[in-house]
C-alpha positions as CSV (number, residue, x, y, z in Angstrom):
1,M,94.5,118.6,162.9
2,T,97.6,119.1,165.0
3,S,98.3,122.5,166.3
4,V,101.7,123.9,167.0
5,P,102.3,123.8,170.8
6,D,103.4,126.8,172.8
7,A,106.4,124.7,173.8
8,A,107.8,125.0,170.3
9,P,108.0,128.8,169.7
10,R,109.4,130.4,166.6
11,T,112.7,130.8,168.5
12,T,115.2,133.5,167.6
13,T,118.1,131.9,169.5
14,A,118.6,128.9,167.2
15,P,122.0,129.3,165.5
16,L,120.5,129.2,162.0
17,L,118.1,132.0,162.7
18,V,120.7,134.1,164.5
19,A,123.1,133.7,161.5
20,A,120.3,134.4,159.0
21,A,119.7,137.7,160.8
22,G,123.4,138.7,160.6
23,G,124.2,137.9,164.2
24,T,126.9,135.8,165.8
25,P,125.4,132.4,166.9
26,A,126.8,130.2,169.6
27,R,128.1,127.9,166.8
28,V,128.2,127.8,163.1
29,P,124.9,126.4,162.0
30,V,124.9,123.5,159.5
31,W,122.3,121.6,157.5
32,F,122.5,119.9,154.1
33,M,120.4,120.3,151.0
34,R,118.8,117.0,150.2
35,Q,119.8,115.8,153.7
36,A,116.5,113.9,153.9
37,G,117.0,111.6,150.9
38,R,118.7,108.8,149.1
39,S,121.9,108.7,151.1
40,L,120.0,107.5,154.2
41,P,119.2,103.7,154.5
42,E,116.2,104.6,156.7
43,Y,114.9,106.9,153.9
44,R,115.2,104.1,151.3
45,E,113.4,101.7,153.7
46,V,110.4,104.0,154.4
47,R,110.1,105.1,150.8
48,K,110.2,101.5,149.5
49,D,107.5,101.0,146.9
50,I,106.0,104.5,147.6
51,P,106.1,106.9,144.6
52,M,107.8,110.3,145.3
53,L,104.7,112.4,144.9
54,R,102.5,110.2,147.0
55,A,105.2,110.5,149.8
56,C,105.1,114.3,149.4
57,F,101.4,114.4,150.1
58,T,101.4,112.0,153.0
59,P,101.8,114.1,156.2
60,D,103.1,111.3,158.5
61,L,105.6,110.2,155.9
62,V,106.8,113.8,155.3
63,R,107.2,114.1,159.0
64,E,109.2,110.9,159.3
65,I,111.5,111.6,156.4
66,T,112.1,115.2,157.4
67,M,113.1,114.1,160.9
68,Q,115.5,111.4,159.9
69,P,118.6,113.5,159.3
70,V,117.9,115.6,162.4
71,R,117.9,112.5,164.5
72,R,120.9,110.9,162.8
73,H,123.2,113.9,162.2
74,G,122.2,116.6,164.7
75,V,121.9,119.2,162.1
76,D,120.7,122.7,163.0
77,A,117.7,122.8,160.8
78,A,115.2,120.4,159.2
79,I,114.2,121.0,155.6
80,L,110.7,120.1,154.6
81,F,110.7,116.9,152.5
82,S,109.1,118.0,149.3
83,D,109.8,118.4,145.6
84,I,109.9,121.4,143.2
85,V,106.8,120.2,141.3
86,V,104.5,119.6,144.4
87,P,102.6,122.9,144.0
88,L,102.1,122.3,140.3
89,V,100.7,118.9,141.0
90,A,98.5,120.2,143.8
91,A,97.1,122.9,141.5
92,G,96.0,120.1,139.1
93,L,98.8,120.0,136.4
94,D,99.6,116.6,135.0
95,V,103.2,116.2,136.2
96,D,104.9,113.0,137.3
97,I,108.3,112.2,138.7
98,V,109.8,109.4,136.7
99,P,112.6,107.5,138.4
100,G,115.9,108.0,136.7
101,T,114.5,111.0,134.7
102,G,112.9,113.5,137.0
103,P,109.8,115.6,136.5
104,V,107.9,114.9,133.3
105,V,105.1,117.1,132.1
106,A,102.3,115.4,130.1
107,E,101.4,118.6,128.1
108,P,104.2,121.1,127.9
109,V,103.2,124.8,128.2
110,R,104.5,126.6,125.1
111,T,101.7,129.0,124.0
112,R,99.8,131.9,125.4
113,A,96.6,129.9,125.4
114,A,98.3,127.2,127.5
115,V,99.6,129.9,129.9
116,D,96.2,131.4,130.2
117,A,94.7,128.0,131.0
118,L,97.1,127.4,134.0
119,P,95.2,126.9,137.2
120,E,95.7,128.9,140.4
121,L,96.8,127.2,143.6
122,H,94.4,127.3,146.5
123,A,95.3,126.8,150.2
124,E,93.1,123.7,150.6
125,Q,95.1,122.0,147.8
126,V,98.2,121.9,149.9
127,A,96.5,121.1,153.2
128,P,98.6,117.8,153.5
129,V,101.8,119.8,153.3
130,A,100.6,122.3,155.9
131,E,99.6,119.4,158.2
132,A,103.1,117.9,157.8
133,V,104.5,121.2,158.9
134,R,102.4,121.2,162.0
135,L,103.3,117.7,162.8
136,L,107.0,118.6,162.4
137,R,106.8,121.7,164.6
138,A,105.3,119.6,167.3
139,E,108.3,117.2,167.2
140,L,111.2,119.5,166.4
141,G,111.2,121.7,169.5
142,E,114.0,124.2,169.2
143,T,115.3,123.0,165.8
144,P,114.0,125.3,163.1
145,L,112.0,124.0,160.1
146,I,112.8,125.4,156.7
147,G,110.1,125.5,154.1
148,F,110.8,124.8,150.5
149,A,109.7,125.9,147.0
150,G,111.0,126.0,143.5
151,A,111.5,129.4,141.9
152,P,109.4,130.5,138.9
153,F,112.1,130.2,136.4
154,T,112.9,126.6,137.2
155,L,109.3,125.6,137.3
156,A,108.8,127.3,133.9
157,S,111.8,125.4,132.5
158,Y,110.2,122.1,133.4
159,L,106.8,123.1,132.0
160,I,108.2,124.4,128.7
161,E,110.7,121.7,128.1
162,G,108.4,118.9,129.3
163,G,111.1,117.6,131.6
164,P,114.7,118.1,132.5
165,S,116.8,119.8,129.8
166,R,120.5,120.2,129.3
167,H,120.4,123.5,127.3
168,H,116.9,124.9,128.0
169,E,116.6,125.7,124.4
170,R,112.8,125.9,124.2
171,T,112.7,127.9,127.4
172,K,115.1,130.5,126.1
173,A,113.4,130.6,122.7
174,L,110.1,131.4,124.3
175,M,111.7,133.9,126.6
176,H,113.2,135.9,123.8
177,S,110.6,135.4,121.0
178,E,107.4,135.9,123.1
179,P,108.3,138.0,126.1
180,E,104.7,138.8,126.9
181,T,103.8,135.1,127.1
182,W,107.0,134.5,129.1
183,H,106.1,137.1,131.7
184,A,102.5,135.9,131.9
185,L,103.8,132.4,132.5
186,L,106.3,133.4,135.3
187,G,103.6,135.6,136.8
188,A,101.3,132.7,137.1
189,L,104.1,130.5,138.6
190,A,105.0,133.3,141.0
191,G,101.4,133.2,142.2
192,I,101.5,129.5,142.7
193,T,104.8,129.6,144.5
194,S,103.8,132.4,146.8
195,T,100.7,130.6,147.9
196,F,102.7,127.4,148.5
197,L,105.2,129.3,150.7
198,A,102.5,131.3,152.5
199,E,100.7,128.1,153.6
200,Q,104.0,126.7,154.9
201,V,104.7,129.9,156.8
202,A,101.2,129.9,158.2
203,A,101.6,126.3,159.4
204,G,104.8,127.1,161.2
205,V,108.0,126.9,159.2
206,Q,110.7,129.3,160.6
207,A,112.6,130.0,157.4
208,V,112.1,129.3,153.7
209,Q,114.4,128.4,150.8
210,L,113.6,129.4,147.2
211,F,115.5,127.0,145.0
212,D,116.3,128.0,141.4
213,S,117.9,124.9,140.0
214,W,118.4,126.1,136.5
215,A,119.0,129.9,136.8
216,G,122.7,129.3,136.2
217,A,121.8,128.7,132.5
218,L,121.1,132.4,132.1
219,S,123.3,135.5,131.7
220,E,122.9,138.2,134.3
221,R,121.2,140.5,131.8
222,D,118.6,137.9,130.9
223,Y,118.1,137.0,134.6
224,R,117.5,140.6,135.5
225,E,115.0,141.2,132.7
226,F,113.1,137.9,132.6
227,V,113.5,136.3,136.0
228,L,114.3,138.8,138.8
229,P,110.9,140.5,138.9
230,H,109.1,137.2,139.5
231,S,111.5,135.9,142.1
232,T,111.3,139.2,143.8
233,R,107.6,139.0,143.9
234,V,107.7,135.6,145.6
235,L,110.3,136.6,148.2
236,D,108.3,139.9,148.9
237,T,105.3,137.8,149.9
238,V,107.3,136.2,152.7
239,R,107.8,138.7,155.5
240,E,107.5,136.7,158.7
241,V,110.5,134.5,158.5
242,P,114.1,134.5,157.0
243,K,114.4,133.8,153.3
244,I,117.2,131.8,151.6
245,H,117.7,132.1,147.9
246,F,119.8,129.4,146.1
247,G,120.7,128.5,142.6
248,V,123.1,126.2,140.9
249,G,125.9,127.6,138.8
250,T,124.8,131.2,139.7
251,G,128.2,132.7,140.6
252,E,127.8,135.3,137.9
253,L,124.3,136.0,139.1
254,L,125.0,136.6,142.7
255,P,124.5,140.4,142.7
256,A,121.2,140.0,140.8
257,M,120.0,137.2,143.2
258,R,120.9,139.5,146.1
259,D,118.5,142.1,144.6
260,A,115.7,139.7,144.7
261,G,115.4,140.4,148.4
262,A,116.4,137.2,150.3
263,D,118.0,137.5,153.7
264,V,120.5,134.7,152.9
265,V,122.1,134.0,149.5
266,G,123.1,130.3,148.9
267,V,126.4,129.8,147.1
268,D,127.3,126.7,145.2
269,W,130.8,125.2,145.3
270,R,132.2,127.0,142.3
271,V,132.8,130.4,144.0
272,P,134.7,130.7,147.3
273,L,132.6,132.2,150.0
274,D,134.8,135.2,150.6
275,E,134.7,136.0,146.9
276,A,130.9,135.6,147.0
277,V,130.7,138.0,149.9
278,R,132.7,140.5,147.8
279,R,130.3,140.2,144.9
280,L,127.3,140.5,147.2
281,T,128.5,143.5,149.2
282,V,126.9,146.8,148.7
283,P,128.5,149.9,150.3
284,G,126.4,151.3,153.1
285,R,124.4,148.1,153.6
286,P,125.0,145.4,156.2
287,A,127.4,142.6,155.3
288,P,125.7,139.9,153.3
289,V,124.7,136.6,154.9
290,V,125.7,133.5,152.9
291,Q,125.0,129.8,152.9
292,G,127.3,127.0,151.6
293,N,129.3,125.7,150.0
294,L,131.2,122.3,150.3
295,D,131.3,120.4,147.0
296,P,129.1,117.4,147.6
297,A,131.6,115.2,145.7
298,V,134.2,116.0,148.3
299,L,132.2,113.9,150.8
300,L,133.3,110.8,148.9
301,A,137.0,111.6,149.6
302,D,138.9,110.5,152.7
303,F,138.0,112.4,155.8
304,D,141.3,114.3,156.0
305,A,140.4,115.9,152.7
306,V,136.9,116.6,153.9
307,E,138.2,118.2,157.0
308,R,140.5,120.5,155.1
309,E,137.7,121.7,152.9
310,V,135.3,122.2,155.8
311,R,137.9,124.3,157.7
312,R,138.6,126.4,154.7
313,I,134.9,127.1,154.0
314,V,134.2,128.0,157.6
315,A,137.2,130.4,157.6
316,E,136.0,132.0,154.3
317,G,132.5,132.3,155.7
318,R,133.8,134.6,158.4
319,A,134.0,137.3,155.8
320,A,130.2,137.4,155.7
321,G,127.7,139.0,158.0
322,G,126.5,135.5,158.8
323,H,127.3,132.0,157.6
324,V,125.1,128.9,157.4
325,F,127.3,125.9,156.5
326,N,125.9,123.7,153.8
327,L,126.9,121.9,150.7
328,G,127.1,123.7,147.3
329,H,124.2,121.5,146.1
330,G,122.4,118.4,147.4
331,V,123.8,115.3,149.1
332,L,124.8,112.7,146.5
333,P,123.0,109.3,146.9
334,E,126.3,107.4,147.4
335,T,127.4,109.5,150.3
336,D,128.2,107.7,153.5
337,P,125.9,109.1,156.1
338,T,128.5,108.8,158.9
339,V,130.6,111.3,157.0
340,L,127.8,113.8,157.2
341,T,127.5,113.3,160.9
342,R,131.3,113.8,161.3
343,V,131.0,117.1,159.2
344,V,128.3,118.4,161.6
345,E,130.4,117.6,164.6
346,L,133.5,119.3,163.0
347,V,131.5,122.4,162.0
348,H,130.1,122.7,165.5
349,S,133.6,122.5,167.0
350,L,134.9,125.5,165.0
351,E,134.6,129.2,166.0
352,P,131.8,131.1,164.3
């Protein structure tokens, strides 16, 4: 087992960590969701013929894939290579990631009996992930490592629907028709997610991101009643490192997501950052810290257009108490990696 060396402390001077704390970093920090992924030829080479879930439980492979964008792009943080369903698989649920489809659940969870039968997650079941974190901390030096987990609502959606869903109709039906079953399910998933994040923090990650892919399908009222208590529970269990909370299509949910207790609220590309700051601001509290929010599709345009958007977003981000530059969702597979490198260089050249 690799221990984290004293030479790689949980630094507080890294731009990402300074910004997350509401400070003014030496430069605008930048990293990209899904930066370690399908846009990189070196990723495709190393993942060739290796199923996604096997890769996520192989520490040396997790280390290599996580490091690839740090080496290539010079980003200000590494994000642990993982998948939303990793803790579910580790706990013993029969979930597979089908190429071209996404997570598929062999036996969907739609009854109270199925909820009561869900297993807990134990630390030893995610030991390979913790080992990957230790390997990464030994290699990253002053570059922070961000841990990763899916939020309870998004995990519940996959379990109930049996896979990806456009309308989340079974999920919403269970939520409204059997609220006790619903809260029992999200309570169980909050416990699994909390354990997963706690093990990453114990192994050495310096920040975490809670990713709620499908929360944007909800109204704010439903989010507050059926989701917020469980996301809050997860975020409350992480006290040692900064917490980032991100969802897709969640512009109308930003005040509720703020109330879940993260230090940084991720914003997708649909809401300008200065408007997001307005929605997140609470009188008498420090100015909110935001992450985002370049539309990933813009990276496929000519670089003059990319530069205009990057400059606009950095300028809008100055309205916040701190700004971590990112995309408004994950890097698209067809993105030219050299464009990402140029974006990093541009962001670093701009005044915080």
